[in-house]
N, CA, C and O atoms as a Maestro MAE file, in Angstrom:
{
 s_m_m2io_version
 :::
 2.0.0
}

f_m_ct {
 s_m_title
 :::
 protein
 m_atom[284] {
  # First column is atom index #
  i_m_mmod_type
  r_m_x_coord
  r_m_y_coord
  r_m_z_coord
  i_m_residue_number
  s_m_chain_name
  s_m_pdb_residue_name
  s_m_pdb_atom_name
  i_m_atomic_number
  :::
  1 25 -9.994 64.426 -72.926 1 A "MET " " N  " 7
  2 3 -8.810 64.388 -72.290 1 A "MET " " CA " 6
  3 2 -7.570 64.468 -73.259 1 A "MET " " C  " 6
  4 15 -6.484 64.863 -72.835 1 A "MET " " O  " 8
  5 25 -7.743 64.107 -74.495 2 A "GLN " " N  " 7
  6 3 -6.595 64.138 -75.369 2 A "GLN " " CA " 6
  7 2 -6.160 65.647 -75.562 2 A "GLN " " C  " 6
  8 15 -4.979 65.958 -75.710 2 A "GLN " " O  " 8
  9 25 -7.150 66.520 -75.551 3 A "TYR " " N  " 7
  10 3 -6.724 67.912 -75.771 3 A "TYR " " CA " 6
  11 2 -5.855 68.393 -74.622 3 A "TYR " " C  " 6
  12 15 -4.872 69.109 -74.810 3 A "TYR " " O  " 8
  13 25 -6.268 67.959 -73.376 4 A "VAL " " N  " 7
  14 3 -5.459 68.311 -72.108 4 A "VAL " " CA " 6
  15 2 -4.105 67.660 -72.292 4 A "VAL " " C  " 6
  16 15 -3.061 68.272 -72.065 4 A "VAL " " O  " 8
  17 25 -4.145 66.446 -72.695 5 A "GLY " " N  " 7
  18 3 -2.822 65.695 -72.851 5 A "GLY " " CA " 6
  19 2 -1.860 66.308 -73.774 5 A "GLY " " C  " 6
  20 15 -0.650 66.209 -73.570 5 A "GLY " " O  " 8
  21 25 -2.372 66.971 -74.833 6 A "HIS " " N  " 7
  22 3 -1.477 67.684 -75.789 6 A "HIS " " CA " 6
  23 2 -0.909 69.030 -75.188 6 A "HIS " " C  " 6
  24 15 0.007 69.643 -75.737 6 A "HIS " " O  " 8
  25 25 -1.498 69.433 -74.056 7 A "LEU " " N  " 7
  26 3 -0.972 70.692 -73.475 7 A "LEU " " CA " 6
  27 2 0.030 70.309 -72.362 7 A "LEU " " C  " 6
  28 15 0.503 71.233 -71.700 7 A "LEU " " O  " 8
  29 25 0.383 69.097 -72.102 8 A "LEU " " N  " 7
  30 3 1.303 68.662 -71.069 8 A "LEU " " CA " 6
  31 2 2.532 68.158 -71.777 8 A "LEU " " C  " 6
  32 15 2.478 67.566 -72.855 8 A "LEU " " O  " 8
  33 25 3.652 68.423 -71.117 9 A "PRO " " N  " 7
  34 3 4.943 67.942 -71.706 9 A "PRO " " CA " 6
  35 2 5.085 66.480 -71.576 9 A "PRO " " C  " 6
  36 15 5.694 65.910 -72.482 9 A "PRO " " O  " 8
  37 25 4.631 65.791 -70.613 10 A "ALA " " N  " 7
  38 3 4.838 64.357 -70.283 10 A "ALA " " CA " 6
  39 2 4.580 63.361 -71.470 10 A "ALA " " C  " 6
  40 15 5.414 62.504 -71.763 10 A "ALA " " O  " 8
  41 25 3.419 63.505 -72.124 11 A "PRO " " N  " 7
  42 3 3.148 62.530 -73.252 11 A "PRO " " CA " 6
  43 2 4.160 62.592 -74.341 11 A "PRO " " C  " 6
  44 15 4.436 61.565 -74.961 11 A "PRO " " O  " 8
  45 25 4.733 63.730 -74.617 12 A "TYR " " N  " 7
  46 3 5.714 63.781 -75.714 12 A "TYR " " CA " 6
  47 2 7.043 62.933 -75.292 12 A "TYR " " C  " 6
  48 15 7.683 62.233 -76.077 12 A "TYR " " O  " 8
  49 25 7.331 63.114 -73.965 13 A "VAL " " N  " 7
  50 3 8.566 62.340 -73.457 13 A "VAL " " CA " 6
  51 2 8.283 60.832 -73.487 13 A "VAL " " C  " 6
  52 15 9.155 60.035 -73.833 13 A "VAL " " O  " 8
  53 25 7.022 60.446 -73.111 14 A "PHE " " N  " 7
  54 3 6.689 59.017 -73.070 14 A "PHE " " CA " 6
  55 2 6.660 58.400 -74.475 14 A "PHE " " C  " 6
  56 15 7.094 57.270 -74.699 14 A "PHE " " O  " 8
  57 25 6.150 59.165 -75.367 15 A "GLU " " N  " 7
  58 3 6.120 58.727 -76.849 15 A "GLU " " CA " 6
  59 2 7.688 58.598 -77.359 15 A "GLU " " C  " 6
  60 15 8.041 57.653 -78.063 15 A "GLU " " O  " 8
  61 25 8.495 59.530 -76.980 16 A "GLY " " N  " 7
  62 3 9.904 59.441 -77.407 16 A "GLY " " CA " 6
  63 2 10.483 58.204 -76.780 16 A "GLY " " C  " 6
  64 15 11.154 57.451 -77.486 16 A "GLY " " O  " 8
  65 25 10.279 57.932 -75.500 17 A "MET " " N  " 7
  66 3 10.844 56.720 -74.827 17 A "MET " " CA " 6
  67 2 10.235 55.482 -75.401 17 A "MET " " C  " 6
  68 15 10.950 54.488 -75.528 17 A "MET " " O  " 8
  69 25 9.048 55.453 -75.739 18 A "ARG " " N  " 7
  70 3 8.299 54.341 -76.301 18 A "ARG " " CA " 6
  71 2 8.976 54.001 -77.596 18 A "ARG " " C  " 6
  72 15 9.122 52.825 -77.929 18 A "ARG " " O  " 8
  73 25 9.410 55.044 -78.364 19 A "ALA " " N  " 7
  74 3 10.033 54.755 -79.617 19 A "ALA " " CA " 6
  75 2 11.529 54.398 -79.522 19 A "ALA " " C  " 6
  76 15 12.072 53.670 -80.353 19 A "ALA " " O  " 8
  77 25 12.166 54.939 -78.479 20 A "ALA " " N  " 7
  78 3 13.561 54.690 -78.359 20 A "ALA " " CA " 6
  79 2 13.831 53.295 -77.668 20 A "ALA " " C  " 6
  80 15 14.930 52.778 -77.866 20 A "ALA " " O  " 8
  81 25 13.002 52.717 -76.954 21 A "ILE " " N  " 7
  82 3 13.259 51.376 -76.333 21 A "ILE " " CA " 6
  83 2 13.413 50.287 -77.326 21 A "ILE " " C  " 6
  84 15 14.376 49.531 -77.198 21 A "ILE " " O  " 8
  85 25 12.532 50.109 -78.355 22 A "PRO " " N  " 7
  86 3 12.780 49.084 -79.385 22 A "PRO " " CA " 6
  87 2 13.780 49.514 -80.422 22 A "PRO " " C  " 6
  88 15 13.996 48.771 -81.380 22 A "PRO " " O  " 8
  89 25 14.415 50.686 -80.294 23 A "GLY " " N  " 7
  90 3 15.472 51.118 -81.273 23 A "GLY " " CA " 6
  91 2 14.836 51.847 -82.499 23 A "GLY " " C  " 6
  92 15 15.483 51.979 -83.538 23 A "GLY " " O  " 8
  93 25 13.614 52.300 -82.373 24 A "GLN " " N  " 7
  94 3 13.192 53.058 -83.564 24 A "GLN " " CA " 6
  95 2 13.677 54.531 -83.490 24 A "GLN " " C  " 6
  96 15 14.325 54.951 -82.532 24 A "GLN " " O  " 8
  97 25 13.355 55.227 -84.469 25 A "HIS " " N  " 7
  98 3 13.784 56.633 -84.661 25 A "HIS " " CA " 6
  99 2 13.021 57.460 -83.667 25 A "HIS " " C  " 6
  100 15 11.798 57.326 -83.614 25 A "HIS " " O  " 8
  101 25 13.648 58.316 -82.863 26 A "VAL " " N  " 7
  102 3 13.006 59.207 -81.866 26 A "VAL " " CA " 6
  103 2 12.709 60.453 -82.670 26 A "VAL " " C  " 6
  104 15 13.531 60.974 -83.424 26 A "VAL " " O  " 8
  105 25 11.502 60.890 -82.465 27 A "ALA " " N  " 7
  106 3 10.999 62.165 -83.145 27 A "ALA " " CA " 6
  107 2 11.572 63.388 -82.387 27 A "ALA " " C  " 6
  108 15 11.208 63.619 -81.235 27 A "ALA " " O  " 8
  109 25 12.448 64.152 -83.018 28 A "VAL " " N  " 7
  110 3 13.165 65.209 -82.445 28 A "VAL " " CA " 6
  111 2 12.121 66.320 -82.338 28 A "VAL " " C  " 6
  112 15 12.242 67.130 -81.419 28 A "VAL " " O  " 8
  113 25 11.147 66.423 -83.165 29 A "VAL " " N  " 7
  114 3 10.103 67.492 -83.084 29 A "VAL " " CA " 6
  115 2 9.299 67.349 -81.821 29 A "VAL " " C  " 6
  116 15 8.976 68.330 -81.150 29 A "VAL " " O  " 8
  117 25 8.975 66.092 -81.501 30 A "GLN " " N  " 7
  118 3 8.169 65.903 -80.287 30 A "GLN " " CA " 6
  119 2 8.976 66.326 -79.024 30 A "GLN " " C  " 6
  120 15 8.456 66.925 -78.083 30 A "GLN " " O  " 8
  121 25 10.241 65.981 -79.077 31 A "LEU " " N  " 7
  122 3 11.112 66.337 -77.835 31 A "LEU " " CA " 6
  123 2 11.273 67.861 -77.835 31 A "LEU " " C  " 6
  124 15 11.309 68.435 -76.746 31 A "LEU " " O  " 8
  125 25 11.369 68.540 -78.942 32 A "ALA " " N  " 7
  126 3 11.491 70.014 -79.023 32 A "ALA " " CA " 6
  127 2 10.127 70.550 -78.505 32 A "ALA " " C  " 6
  128 15 10.126 71.432 -77.646 32 A "ALA " " O  " 8
  129 25 9.035 70.075 -78.970 33 A "TRP " " N  " 7
  130 3 7.732 70.559 -78.444 33 A "TRP " " CA " 6
  131 2 7.632 70.392 -76.982 33 A "TRP " " C  " 6
  132 15 7.166 71.297 -76.290 33 A "TRP " " O  " 8
  133 25 8.056 69.253 -76.463 34 A "ASP " " N  " 7
  134 3 8.065 69.043 -75.009 34 A "ASP " " CA " 6
  135 2 8.963 70.064 -74.289 34 A "ASP " " C  " 6
  136 15 8.575 70.647 -73.277 34 A "ASP " " O  " 8
  137 25 10.047 70.242 -74.781 35 A "GLY " " N  " 7
  138 3 11.003 71.308 -74.202 35 A "GLY " " CA " 6
  139 2 10.397 72.733 -74.138 35 A "GLY " " C  " 6
  140 15 10.494 73.465 -73.152 35 A "GLY " " O  " 8
  141 25 9.749 73.058 -75.312 36 A "GLY " " N  " 7
  142 3 9.111 74.315 -75.369 36 A "GLY " " CA " 6
  143 2 8.035 74.445 -74.473 36 A "GLY " " C  " 6
  144 15 7.911 75.499 -73.850 36 A "GLY " " O  " 8
  145 25 7.172 73.441 -74.310 37 A "LEU " " N  " 7
  146 3 6.074 73.544 -73.307 37 A "LEU " " CA " 6
  147 2 6.537 73.558 -71.908 37 A "LEU " " C  " 6
  148 15 5.968 74.291 -71.099 37 A "LEU " " O  " 8
  149 25 7.583 72.764 -71.534 38 A "ALA " " N  " 7
  150 3 8.117 72.945 -70.244 38 A "ALA " " CA " 6
  151 2 8.689 74.274 -69.970 38 A "ALA " " C  " 6
  152 15 8.455 74.812 -68.888 38 A "ALA " " O  " 8
  153 25 9.412 74.843 -70.850 39 A "LEU " " N  " 7
  154 3 9.988 76.228 -70.704 39 A "LEU " " CA " 6
  155 2 8.761 77.250 -70.577 39 A "LEU " " C  " 6
  156 15 8.815 78.133 -69.721 39 A "LEU " " O  " 8
  157 25 7.824 77.149 -71.297 40 A "LEU " " N  " 7
  158 3 6.688 78.029 -71.268 40 A "LEU " " CA " 6
  159 2 5.994 77.940 -69.873 40 A "LEU " " C  " 6
  160 15 5.607 78.970 -69.320 40 A "LEU " " O  " 8
  161 25 5.842 76.756 -69.325 41 A "TYR " " N  " 7
  162 3 5.194 76.532 -68.070 41 A "TYR " " CA " 6
  163 2 6.134 77.135 -66.839 41 A "TYR " " C  " 6
  164 15 5.658 77.683 -65.845 41 A "TYR " " O  " 8
  165 25 7.422 76.956 -67.058 42 A "ILE " " N  " 7
  166 3 8.335 77.458 -66.030 42 A "ILE " " CA " 6
  167 2 8.355 78.978 -66.053 42 A "ILE " " C  " 6
  168 15 8.422 79.615 -65.002 42 A "ILE " " O  " 8
  169 25 8.297 79.579 -67.279 43 A "LEU " " N  " 7
  170 3 8.244 81.022 -67.321 43 A "LEU " " CA " 6
  171 2 6.795 81.528 -66.763 43 A "LEU " " C  " 6
  172 15 6.708 82.509 -66.025 43 A "LEU " " O  " 8
  173 25 5.836 80.880 -67.124 44 A "LEU " " N  " 7
  174 3 4.506 81.185 -66.569 44 A "LEU " " CA " 6
  175 2 4.443 81.139 -65.123 44 A "LEU " " C  " 6
  176 15 3.848 82.025 -64.508 44 A "LEU " " O  " 8
  177 25 5.053 80.102 -64.490 45 A "ALA " " N  " 7
  178 3 5.015 79.940 -63.064 45 A "ALA " " CA " 6
  179 2 5.902 81.066 -62.382 45 A "ALA " " C  " 6
  180 15 5.529 81.542 -61.309 45 A "ALA " " O  " 8
  181 25 7.047 81.488 -62.977 46 A "ALA " " N  " 7
  182 3 7.886 82.509 -62.560 46 A "ALA " " CA " 6
  183 2 7.222 83.849 -62.529 46 A "ALA " " C  " 6
  184 15 7.359 84.623 -61.582 46 A "ALA " " O  " 8
  185 25 6.509 84.101 -63.573 47 A "TRP " " N  " 7
  186 3 5.790 85.346 -63.729 47 A "TRP " " CA " 6
  187 2 4.669 85.466 -62.825 47 A "TRP " " C  " 6
  188 15 4.331 86.559 -62.372 47 A "TRP " " O  " 8
  189 25 4.004 84.242 -62.509 48 A "THR " " N  " 7
  190 3 2.806 84.248 -61.535 48 A "THR " " CA " 6
  191 2 3.441 84.525 -60.066 48 A "THR " " C  " 6
  192 15 2.896 85.292 -59.273 48 A "THR " " O  " 8
  193 25 4.545 83.886 -59.802 49 A "PHE " " N  " 7
  194 3 5.131 84.008 -58.486 49 A "PHE " " CA " 6
  195 2 5.553 85.462 -58.232 49 A "PHE " " C  " 6
  196 15 5.315 86.045 -57.174 49 A "PHE " " O  " 8
  197 25 6.228 86.033 -59.327 50 A "THR " " N  " 7
  198 3 6.633 87.416 -59.220 50 A "THR " " CA " 6
  199 2 5.454 88.352 -58.914 50 A "THR " " C  " 6
  200 15 5.524 89.220 -58.044 50 A "THR " " O  " 8
  201 25 4.348 88.129 -59.686 51 A "ARG " " N  " 7
  202 3 3.136 89.056 -59.477 51 A "ARG " " CA " 6
  203 2 2.557 88.866 -58.064 51 A "ARG " " C  " 6
  204 15 2.244 89.854 -57.401 51 A "ARG " " O  " 8
  205 25 2.408 87.607 -57.588 52 A "VAL " " N  " 7
  206 3 1.947 87.467 -56.303 52 A "VAL " " CA " 6
  207 2 2.854 87.981 -55.171 52 A "VAL " " C  " 6
  208 15 2.378 88.583 -54.209 52 A "VAL " " O  " 8
  209 25 4.165 87.734 -55.304 53 A "HIS " " N  " 7
  210 3 5.034 88.298 -54.379 53 A "HIS " " CA " 6
  211 2 5.032 89.830 -54.330 53 A "HIS " " C  " 6
  212 15 5.029 90.436 -53.259 53 A "HIS " " O  " 8
  213 25 5.035 90.457 -55.563 54 A "ARG " " N  " 7
  214 3 5.064 91.882 -55.594 54 A "ARG " " CA " 6
  215 2 3.725 92.448 -54.993 54 A "ARG " " C  " 6
  216 15 3.744 93.524 -54.394 54 A "ARG " " O  " 8
  217 25 2.648 91.782 -55.139 55 A "HIS " " N  " 7
  218 3 1.375 92.245 -54.542 55 A "HIS " " CA " 6
  219 2 1.465 92.108 -53.044 55 A "HIS " " C  " 6
  220 15 1.053 93.016 -52.323 55 A "HIS " " O  " 8
  221 25 1.989 91.009 -52.554 56 A "ALA " " N  " 7
  222 3 2.077 90.776 -51.064 56 A "ALA " " CA " 6
  223 2 2.985 91.803 -50.415 56 A "ALA " " C  " 6
  224 15 2.713 92.235 -49.295 56 A "ALA " " O  " 8
  225 25 4.085 92.218 -51.102 57 A "VAL " " N  " 7
  226 3 5.016 93.194 -50.605 57 A "VAL " " CA " 6
  227 2 4.372 94.649 -50.625 57 A "VAL " " C  " 6
  228 15 4.467 95.418 -49.669 57 A "VAL " " O  " 8
  229 25 3.713 94.947 -51.798 58 A "ASP " " N  " 7
  230 3 3.077 96.238 -52.015 58 A "ASP " " CA " 6
  231 2 1.928 96.468 -50.958 58 A "ASP " " C  " 6
  232 15 1.759 97.531 -50.360 58 A "ASP " " O  " 8
  233 25 1.200 95.392 -50.812 59 A "SER " " N  " 7
  234 3 -0.020 95.613 -49.854 59 A "SER " " CA " 6
  235 2 0.353 95.441 -48.392 59 A "SER " " C  " 6
  236 15 -0.503 95.683 -47.541 59 A "SER " " O  " 8
  237 25 1.559 95.044 -48.040 60 A "GLY " " N  " 7
  238 3 1.938 94.847 -46.711 60 A "GLY " " CA " 6
  239 2 1.559 93.446 -46.148 60 A "GLY " " C  " 6
  240 15 1.837 93.171 -44.980 60 A "GLY " " O  " 8
  241 25 0.966 92.611 -46.913 61 A "LEU " " N  " 7
  242 3 0.700 91.361 -46.391 61 A "LEU " " CA " 6
  243 2 1.891 90.524 -45.909 61 A "LEU " " C  " 6
  244 15 1.769 89.795 -44.924 61 A "LEU " " O  " 8
  245 25 3.022 90.617 -46.579 62 A "LEU " " N  " 7
  246 3 4.110 89.911 -46.241 62 A "LEU " " CA " 6
  247 2 4.760 90.432 -44.907 62 A "LEU " " C  " 6
  248 15 5.187 89.640 -44.067 62 A "LEU " " O  " 8
  249 25 4.815 91.720 -44.756 63 A "ALA " " N  " 7
  250 3 5.423 92.324 -43.552 63 A "ALA " " CA " 6
  251 2 4.471 91.991 -42.331 63 A "ALA " " C  " 6
  252 15 4.924 91.733 -41.216 63 A "ALA " " O  " 8
  253 25 3.129 92.015 -42.620 64 A "ARG " " N  " 7
  254 3 2.113 91.713 -41.585 64 A "ARG " " CA " 6
  255 2 2.277 90.328 -41.101 64 A "ARG " " C  " 6
  256 15 2.261 90.053 -39.901 64 A "ARG " " O  " 8
  257 25 2.440 89.425 -42.077 65 A "TYR " " N  " 7
  258 3 2.601 88.008 -41.705 65 A "TYR " " CA " 6
  259 2 3.902 87.694 -40.892 65 A "TYR " " C  " 6
  260 15 3.922 86.840 -40.006 65 A "TYR " " O  " 8
  261 25 4.981 88.441 -41.254 66 A "SER " " N  " 7
  262 3 6.228 88.258 -40.600 66 A "SER " " CA " 6
  263 2 6.062 88.754 -39.245 66 A "SER " " C  " 6
  264 15 6.534 88.089 -38.322 66 A "SER " " O  " 8
  265 25 5.437 89.863 -39.007 67 A "ALA " " N  " 7
  266 3 5.327 90.470 -37.621 67 A "ALA " " CA " 6
  267 2 4.459 89.594 -36.749 67 A "ALA " " C  " 6
  268 15 4.731 89.516 -35.551 67 A "ALA " " O  " 8
  269 25 3.452 88.938 -37.247 68 A "GLU " " N  " 7
  270 3 2.626 88.040 -36.443 68 A "GLU " " CA " 6
  271 2 3.386 86.758 -36.027 68 A "GLU " " C  " 6
  272 15 3.154 86.235 -34.937 68 A "GLU " " O  " 8
  273 25 4.225 86.292 -36.825 69 A "THR " " N  " 7
  274 3 4.922 85.045 -36.448 69 A "THR " " CA " 6
  275 2 6.218 85.250 -35.616 69 A "THR " " C  " 6
  276 15 6.833 84.269 -35.197 69 A "THR " " O  " 8
  277 25 6.612 86.443 -35.390 70 A "ALA " " N  " 7
  278 3 7.832 86.759 -34.732 70 A "ALA " " CA " 6
  279 2 7.661 86.877 -33.233 70 A "ALA " " C  " 6
  280 15 8.352 87.669 -32.591 70 A "ALA " " O  " 8
  281 25 6.850 86.184 -32.725 71 A "ASN " " N  " 7
  282 3 6.653 86.280 -31.174 71 A "ASN " " CA " 6
  283 2 7.754 85.755 -30.420 71 A "ASN " " C  " 6
  284 15 7.723 85.771 -29.190 71 A "ASN " " O  " 8
  :::
 }
 m_bond[283] {
  # First column is bond index #
  i_m_from
  i_m_to
  i_m_order
  :::
  1 1 2 1
  2 2 3 1
  3 3 4 2
  4 3 5 1
  5 5 6 1
  6 6 7 1
  7 7 8 2
  8 7 9 1
  9 9 10 1
  10 10 11 1
  11 11 12 2
  12 11 13 1
  13 13 14 1
  14 14 15 1
  15 15 16 2
  16 15 17 1
  17 17 18 1
  18 18 19 1
  19 19 20 2
  20 19 21 1
  21 21 22 1
  22 22 23 1
  23 23 24 2
  24 23 25 1
  25 25 26 1
  26 26 27 1
  27 27 28 2
  28 27 29 1
  29 29 30 1
  30 30 31 1
  31 31 32 2
  32 31 33 1
  33 33 34 1
  34 34 35 1
  35 35 36 2
  36 35 37 1
  37 37 38 1
  38 38 39 1
  39 39 40 2
  40 39 41 1
  41 41 42 1
  42 42 43 1
  43 43 44 2
  44 43 45 1
  45 45 46 1
  46 46 47 1
  47 47 48 2
  48 47 49 1
  49 49 50 1
  50 50 51 1
  51 51 52 2
  52 51 53 1
  53 53 54 1
  54 54 55 1
  55 55 56 2
  56 55 57 1
  57 57 58 1
  58 58 59 1
  59 59 60 2
  60 59 61 1
  61 61 62 1
  62 62 63 1
  63 63 64 2
  64 63 65 1
  65 65 66 1
  66 66 67 1
  67 67 68 2
  68 67 69 1
  69 69 70 1
  70 70 71 1
  71 71 72 2
  72 71 73 1
  73 73 74 1
  74 74 75 1
  75 75 76 2
  76 75 77 1
  77 77 78 1
  78 78 79 1
  79 79 80 2
  80 79 81 1
  81 81 82 1
  82 82 83 1
  83 83 84 2
  84 83 85 1
  85 85 86 1
  86 86 87 1
  87 87 88 2
  88 87 89 1
  89 89 90 1
  90 90 91 1
  91 91 92 2
  92 91 93 1
  93 93 94 1
  94 94 95 1
  95 95 96 2
  96 95 97 1
  97 97 98 1
  98 98 99 1
  99 99 100 2
  100 99 101 1
  101 101 102 1
  102 102 103 1
  103 103 104 2
  104 103 105 1
  105 105 106 1
  106 106 107 1
  107 107 108 2
  108 107 109 1
  109 109 110 1
  110 110 111 1
  111 111 112 2
  112 111 113 1
  113 113 114 1
  114 114 115 1
  115 115 116 2
  116 115 117 1
  117 117 118 1
  118 118 119 1
  119 119 120 2
  120 119 121 1
  121 121 122 1
  122 122 123 1
  123 123 124 2
  124 123 125 1
  125 125 126 1
  126 126 127 1
  127 127 128 2
  128 127 129 1
  129 129 130 1
  130 130 131 1
  131 131 132 2
  132 131 133 1
  133 133 134 1
  134 134 135 1
  135 135 136 2
  136 135 137 1
  137 137 138 1
  138 138 139 1
  139 139 140 2
  140 139 141 1
  141 141 142 1
  142 142 143 1
  143 143 144 2
  144 143 145 1
  145 145 146 1
  146 146 147 1
  147 147 148 2
  148 147 149 1
  149 149 150 1
  150 150 151 1
  151 151 152 2
  152 151 153 1
  153 153 154 1
  154 154 155 1
  155 155 156 2
  156 155 157 1
  157 157 158 1
  158 158 159 1
  159 159 160 2
  160 159 161 1
  161 161 162 1
  162 162 163 1
  163 163 164 2
  164 163 165 1
  165 165 166 1
  166 166 167 1
  167 167 168 2
  168 167 169 1
  169 169 170 1
  170 170 171 1
  171 171 172 2
  172 171 173 1
  173 173 174 1
  174 174 175 1
  175 175 176 2
  176 175 177 1
  177 177 178 1
  178 178 179 1
  179 179 180 2
  180 179 181 1
  181 181 182 1
  182 182 183 1
  183 183 184 2
  184 183 185 1
  185 185 186 1
  186 186 187 1
  187 187 188 2
  188 187 189 1
  189 189 190 1
  190 190 191 1
  191 191 192 2
  192 191 193 1
  193 193 194 1
  194 194 195 1
  195 195 196 2
  196 195 197 1
  197 197 198 1
  198 198 199 1
  199 199 200 2
  200 199 201 1
  201 201 202 1
  202 202 203 1
  203 203 204 2
  204 203 205 1
  205 205 206 1
  206 206 207 1
  207 207 208 2
  208 207 209 1
  209 209 210 1
  210 210 211 1
  211 211 212 2
  212 211 213 1
  213 213 214 1
  214 214 215 1
  215 215 216 2
  216 215 217 1
  217 217 218 1
  218 218 219 1
  219 219 220 2
  220 219 221 1
  221 221 222 1
  222 222 223 1
  223 223 224 2
  224 223 225 1
  225 225 226 1
  226 226 227 1
  227 227 228 2
  228 227 229 1
  229 229 230 1
  230 230 231 1
  231 231 232 2
  232 231 233 1
  233 233 234 1
  234 234 235 1
  235 235 236 2
  236 235 237 1
  237 237 238 1
  238 238 239 1
  239 239 240 2
  240 239 241 1
  241 241 242 1
  242 242 243 1
  243 243 244 2
  244 243 245 1
  245 245 246 1
  246 246 247 1
  247 247 248 2
  248 247 249 1
  249 249 250 1
  250 250 251 1
  251 251 252 2
  252 251 253 1
  253 253 254 1
  254 254 255 1
  255 255 256 2
  256 255 257 1
  257 257 258 1
  258 258 259 1
  259 259 260 2
  260 259 261 1
  261 261 262 1
  262 262 263 1
  263 263 264 2
  264 263 265 1
  265 265 266 1
  266 266 267 1
  267 267 268 2
  268 267 269 1
  269 269 270 1
  270 270 271 1
  271 271 272 2
  272 271 273 1
  273 273 274 1
  274 274 275 1
  275 275 276 2
  276 275 277 1
  277 277 278 1
  278 278 279 1
  279 279 280 2
  280 279 281 1
  281 281 282 1
  282 282 283 1
  283 283 284 2
  :::
 }
}
């Protein structure tokens, strides 16, 4: 599970907060890594949404769904 944890942004934020509460030095590299991972996941989600939406429009699934619910 540690390998999975390294792929998620939340552990880096928690480590930074754990260091900031007692007044220790906050690792800027960890926060940058967190921001980079979050940005990567947002871009990946946007790309996936765009591909799925484009497929639905091109294949007519979106228009067919709209016509069925417009009773």
